[in-house]
C-alpha positions as CSV (number, residue, x, y, z in Angstrom):
1,M,8.6,-31.9,-11.1
2,S,5.1,-33.4,-11.7
3,E,2.1,-32.5,-9.6
4,R,2.2,-35.8,-7.7
5,A,5.1,-36.5,-5.4
6,Q,8.0,-38.3,-7.1
7,T,8.5,-41.8,-5.9
8,A,11.9,-43.2,-5.0
9,L,13.8,-46.4,-4.2
10,V,16.8,-46.2,-1.9
11,C,19.2,-49.1,-2.3
12,G,21.5,-49.7,0.7
13,A,18.9,-48.1,3.0
14,G,20.0,-50.1,6.0
15,G,23.5,-48.4,5.8
16,F,24.8,-45.2,7.3
17,I,24.1,-42.8,4.3
18,G,21.1,-44.7,3.0
19,G,19.2,-44.5,6.3
20,H,19.8,-40.8,6.5
21,L,18.8,-40.4,2.8
22,V,15.4,-42.0,3.2
23,K,14.5,-39.5,5.9
24,S,15.9,-36.6,4.0
25,L,14.1,-37.4,0.8
26,T,10.8,-37.9,2.6
27,A,11.3,-34.5,4.4
28,S,11.9,-32.9,1.0
29,G,8.5,-34.1,-0.4
30,I,9.7,-37.2,-2.3
31,Q,7.7,-40.3,-1.5
32,V,10.2,-43.0,-0.7
33,V,8.1,-46.1,-1.5
34,R,10.8,-48.7,-1.0
35,A,14.0,-49.0,1.0
36,V,16.2,-52.1,0.4
37,D,19.2,-53.6,2.1
38,V,20.8,-57.0,2.2
39,K,21.1,-56.9,6.0
40,P,18.3,-58.2,8.3
41,L,16.0,-55.4,9.3
42,A,17.2,-55.6,12.9
43,D,20.7,-54.7,11.7
44,W,19.6,-51.5,9.8
45,Y,21.0,-48.3,11.3
46,Q,17.7,-46.4,10.8
47,I,14.2,-47.6,9.8
48,S,11.6,-45.2,8.5
49,D,7.9,-45.5,8.9
50,G,5.6,-45.4,5.9
51,V,8.2,-47.0,3.7
52,E,8.3,-50.6,2.3
53,N,11.4,-51.8,4.0
54,L,12.7,-54.9,2.2
55,C,15.7,-57.3,2.9
56,L,16.9,-58.2,-0.6
57,D,20.3,-59.1,-2.1
58,L,20.5,-56.7,-5.0
59,K,23.3,-58.7,-6.6
60,D,20.4,-60.8,-7.9
61,K,18.7,-59.3,-11.0
62,Q,15.2,-60.5,-10.1
63,N,15.4,-58.7,-6.7
64,C,16.5,-55.5,-8.5
65,L,13.5,-55.8,-10.8
66,R,11.2,-56.2,-7.8
67,A,12.8,-53.2,-6.0
68,A,12.6,-50.9,-9.0
69,D,9.0,-51.6,-9.9
70,G,6.8,-48.4,-9.9
71,V,9.4,-45.8,-8.9
72,D,10.6,-42.6,-10.6
73,L,14.0,-42.3,-8.9
74,V,16.6,-44.8,-7.9
75,F,19.3,-44.0,-5.5
76,Q,21.9,-46.7,-5.7
77,L,24.1,-46.6,-2.6
78,A,24.2,-50.4,-1.9
79,A,27.8,-51.7,-1.8
80,D,30.0,-54.0,0.3
81,M,32.4,-51.6,1.8
82,G,33.9,-50.0,4.9
83,G,37.0,-48.1,6.0
84,M,40.6,-48.7,4.8
85,G,40.9,-51.7,7.1
86,F,38.0,-53.4,5.3
87,I,38.6,-52.4,1.7
88,E,42.3,-53.3,1.7
89,N,41.6,-56.8,3.0
90,N,38.3,-57.6,1.1
91,K,39.0,-56.6,-2.5
92,A,37.0,-59.4,-4.1
93,L,33.9,-58.6,-1.9
94,C,34.2,-54.9,-2.9
95,M,34.5,-55.9,-6.6
96,L,31.3,-58.0,-6.4
97,S,29.3,-54.8,-5.8
98,V,29.5,-54.4,-9.6
99,L,26.7,-57.0,-9.8
100,T,24.4,-54.8,-7.7
101,T,24.9,-51.7,-9.7
102,T,24.8,-53.5,-13.1
103,H,21.6,-55.3,-12.2
104,M,20.0,-52.1,-10.8
105,L,20.8,-50.2,-14.0
106,M,19.2,-53.0,-16.0
107,A,16.2,-53.1,-13.7
108,A,15.8,-49.3,-13.8
109,Q,15.9,-49.3,-17.6
110,A,13.4,-52.2,-17.8
111,K,11.0,-50.5,-15.3
112,G,11.0,-47.1,-16.9
113,V,12.8,-45.3,-14.1
114,K,13.3,-41.6,-14.8
115,R,16.5,-40.9,-13.0
116,F,19.3,-43.0,-11.5
117,F,21.8,-41.8,-8.9
118,Y,25.0,-43.7,-8.3
119,S,27.2,-43.1,-5.2
120,S,30.8,-43.4,-6.4
121,S,33.9,-42.6,-4.4
122,A,37.1,-40.5,-4.3
123,C,38.8,-44.0,-4.3
124,V,38.4,-43.8,-8.1
125,Y,41.2,-41.2,-8.4
126,N,44.7,-42.0,-9.8
127,G,46.9,-43.1,-6.9
128,E,49.9,-41.3,-8.4
129,K,48.2,-38.0,-7.7
130,Q,47.8,-38.8,-4.0
131,T,51.4,-39.5,-2.9
132,R,52.0,-36.3,-0.9
133,E,50.5,-35.2,2.4
134,D,50.2,-31.6,1.2
135,A,47.5,-32.8,-1.2
136,V,46.2,-30.6,-4.0
137,G,42.4,-31.0,-4.4
138,L,41.5,-33.8,-6.9
139,K,39.7,-32.5,-10.0
140,E,37.2,-34.7,-11.7
141,S,39.5,-35.2,-14.6
142,D,42.1,-36.7,-12.3
143,A,40.4,-40.1,-12.4
144,Y,42.2,-40.7,-15.8
145,P,44.6,-42.2,-16.7
146,A,43.0,-44.8,-14.5
147,L,44.9,-46.0,-11.4
148,P,42.2,-46.2,-8.7
149,E,42.2,-47.9,-5.3
150,D,42.7,-51.6,-5.9
151,G,39.4,-53.6,-5.7
152,Y,37.0,-51.0,-4.4
153,G,38.1,-48.1,-6.5
154,W,38.2,-50.2,-9.8
155,E,34.6,-51.3,-9.1
156,K,33.5,-47.8,-8.6
157,L,35.2,-46.5,-11.7
158,F,33.8,-49.3,-13.8
159,S,30.3,-48.6,-12.5
160,E,30.6,-44.9,-13.3
161,R,31.2,-46.0,-16.9
162,M,28.2,-48.3,-16.9
163,C,26.1,-45.3,-15.8
164,R,27.5,-43.2,-18.6
165,H,26.8,-45.8,-21.2
166,F,23.3,-46.6,-20.0
167,E,22.5,-42.9,-20.4
168,E,24.1,-42.7,-23.9
169,D,22.7,-46.0,-25.2
170,F,19.4,-46.4,-23.5
171,G,18.4,-42.8,-22.4
172,L,18.4,-43.6,-18.7
173,V,19.3,-40.3,-17.0
174,C,22.2,-41.1,-14.6
175,R,23.8,-38.8,-12.1
176,V,27.1,-39.8,-10.3
177,A,28.7,-38.2,-7.2
178,R,32.1,-39.1,-6.0
179,Y,31.8,-39.1,-2.2
180,H,34.7,-38.0,-0.1
181,N,34.8,-39.6,3.4
182,V,31.3,-39.1,4.7
183,Y,30.8,-39.2,8.5
184,G,28.2,-38.5,11.2
185,P,25.8,-40.2,13.7
186,Y,24.0,-43.5,13.0
187,G,26.9,-45.3,11.3
188,T,29.4,-48.0,12.1
189,W,31.9,-47.1,14.8
190,A,33.4,-50.5,15.6
191,G,34.0,-54.0,14.2
192,G,36.3,-53.3,11.3
193,R,34.2,-51.5,8.8
194,E,34.3,-48.1,10.5
195,K,36.0,-45.1,9.0
196,A,38.6,-42.8,10.6
197,P,36.3,-40.2,12.2
198,A,34.2,-42.8,14.0
199,A,37.2,-45.0,14.9
200,I,39.0,-42.1,16.5
201,C,35.9,-41.1,18.4
202,R,35.6,-44.6,19.7
203,K,39.2,-44.9,20.7
204,V,39.3,-41.6,22.5
205,I,36.1,-42.4,24.4
206,E,37.5,-45.9,25.4
207,A,40.8,-44.4,26.5
208,R,39.0,-41.8,28.6
209,N,36.6,-44.3,30.1
210,S,39.3,-46.9,30.9
211,G,41.8,-44.5,32.4
212,I,44.5,-45.8,30.0
213,H,45.2,-42.5,28.3
214,E,46.7,-43.9,25.1
215,I,45.6,-44.2,21.5
216,N,46.9,-46.2,18.6
217,I,46.8,-44.5,15.2
218,W,47.1,-46.3,11.9
219,G,50.0,-44.9,9.8
220,D,52.2,-42.1,10.9
221,G,49.4,-39.6,11.5
222,R,50.7,-37.3,8.8
223,Q,48.4,-38.6,6.0
224,T,45.8,-36.1,5.0
225,R,42.1,-36.3,4.2
226,S,38.9,-34.2,4.0
227,F,35.8,-35.3,5.8
228,M,32.2,-34.4,4.8
229,Y,29.4,-34.3,7.4
230,I,26.3,-36.4,6.5
231,D,24.0,-33.3,6.2
232,D,26.2,-31.9,3.5
233,C,26.2,-35.3,1.7
234,L,22.5,-35.5,1.7
235,K,22.0,-32.0,0.4
236,G,24.6,-32.5,-2.3
237,T,23.1,-35.8,-3.3
238,E,19.6,-34.4,-3.9
239,M,21.0,-31.4,-5.7
240,I,23.1,-33.5,-8.1
241,M,20.3,-36.0,-8.7
242,N,18.0,-33.0,-9.8
243,S,20.8,-31.3,-11.9
244,D,21.8,-31.5,-15.5
245,I,25.3,-32.6,-14.6
246,R,26.1,-35.6,-16.8
247,E,29.6,-36.3,-15.7
248,P,30.8,-37.7,-12.3
249,I,31.3,-34.8,-9.8
250,N,33.1,-34.5,-6.5
251,L,30.9,-34.3,-3.4
252,G,33.2,-33.6,-0.5
253,S,34.6,-31.1,1.9
254,S,37.8,-29.2,0.9
255,E,38.8,-28.8,4.6
256,L,42.1,-30.7,4.6
257,V,43.5,-32.1,7.8
258,T,46.1,-34.6,8.9
259,I,45.0,-37.7,10.9
260,N,46.9,-36.2,13.8
261,Q,44.8,-33.0,13.5
262,L,41.7,-35.1,13.5
263,V,42.8,-36.7,16.8
264,D,43.5,-33.2,18.2
265,I,39.9,-32.2,17.4
266,V,38.5,-35.3,19.1
267,E,40.8,-34.9,22.2
268,E,39.6,-31.3,22.5
269,I,35.9,-32.4,22.4
270,A,36.6,-35.1,25.0
271,G,38.6,-32.8,27.2
272,I,41.6,-35.2,27.3
273,K,45.1,-35.6,26.0
274,L,46.4,-39.0,25.0
275,K,49.8,-40.6,24.5
276,R,50.0,-41.6,20.8
277,S,51.5,-44.7,19.2
278,Y,51.6,-45.3,15.5
279,D,51.0,-48.6,13.7
280,L,53.1,-48.2,10.5
281,K,52.0,-51.6,9.2
282,A,48.2,-50.9,9.4
283,P,46.2,-50.0,6.3
284,K,46.4,-46.2,5.9
285,G,45.5,-45.6,2.2
286,V,47.0,-42.9,0.1
287,N,49.2,-40.2,1.7
288,G,47.0,-37.3,0.8
289,R,43.5,-36.8,-0.7
290,N,41.3,-33.7,-0.9
291,S,38.3,-32.6,-2.9
292,D,38.6,-29.8,-5.6
293,N,35.2,-28.2,-5.4
294,T,35.5,-25.9,-8.4
295,M,33.0,-27.9,-10.5
296,I,30.3,-28.2,-7.9
297,R,30.6,-24.5,-7.1
298,Q,30.3,-23.6,-10.8
299,K,27.4,-26.1,-11.5
300,L,25.4,-25.7,-8.4
301,G,26.6,-22.5,-6.7
302,W,27.2,-24.6,-3.5
303,E,29.7,-26.8,-1.8
304,P,29.8,-28.7,1.5
305,S,30.4,-26.2,4.3
306,I,29.8,-27.8,7.7
307,G,33.0,-27.4,9.6
308,L,34.9,-30.5,10.8
309,R,34.9,-29.4,14.4
310,D,31.1,-29.0,14.5
311,G,30.4,-32.3,12.7
312,M,32.9,-34.2,14.8
313,Q,31.3,-32.9,18.0
314,R,27.9,-34.2,16.9
315,T,29.4,-37.5,15.9
316,F,31.4,-37.9,19.1
317,H,28.5,-37.3,21.4
318,W,26.3,-39.8,19.5
319,I,29.0,-42.5,19.7
320,E,29.5,-41.6,23.4
321,R,25.8,-42.3,24.0
322,E,25.9,-45.5,22.1
323,I,28.9,-46.8,24.1
324,A,27.1,-45.8,27.3
325,R,24.1,-47.9,26.4
326,G,26.2,-50.9,25.5
327,A,25.7,-50.9,21.7
328,S,28.1,-52.9,19.6
329,G,28.7,-50.2,17.0
330,R,28.6,-52.6,14.0
């Protein structure tokens, strides 16, 4: 690292992970000079002082050039996405995020950016390897032969390849992490884009507050996932960005749970038991998905370790406060 603080751009800074990342990078000594999101500033989840906060549509190449000007590091998190309810019903919108990443790569190359981080997803993995609830952890090599999540997963896999070829052909140092289900405070918990941890917290709180002690669960509740708390995501992101890992790498917890077990955890936190009903027609995604963390342990000597119970407790109490103050959760 040079004597002066490295300068950074965070794309998607108005979103859940992006808002946390701006604060984390600043705390680690990196000067975040620019934070960009397509949403109006009033809709950003977190806004940091001392940063140029811009509302720009990064699908436009000229906006990308403006955003990348004068920075050493680009963290490309901007994407049109959400939980399964969103990505299964908005495949074209998810695919259009390819414009953002492509134009940001072009802008980073043109502006002499030193390192480029791309947030990919576990949705790139071959669906045929995710048919069983007793899921074996997905290794990085399991992305091929390619059969990713339709729409969103294909866009992520294509953009991974773009990063690879920009490094090979143009010398732009690119680092790619495949995020596995990130959750925590200061994110979406209502409105259709929320993911399972936040949705379940909201449903349990609403059931408790209303006195109608029932909860509807998408799928049969036996589907399995791992969930990574935001603090682990931030630490892993910065470590991967600063590493010499040239291939895409998993960034996720390996603590596998069923959705029913996730509901159990939230009920325990709330001090309530609910009658469960199951919507078998609702989007539920693959039957089982977990992160194989062999590579990240070998490369970095570290892996996400914040327990699901601890992370869900923090998330639950934040959503509880948001609901109490009448927030919309979107």
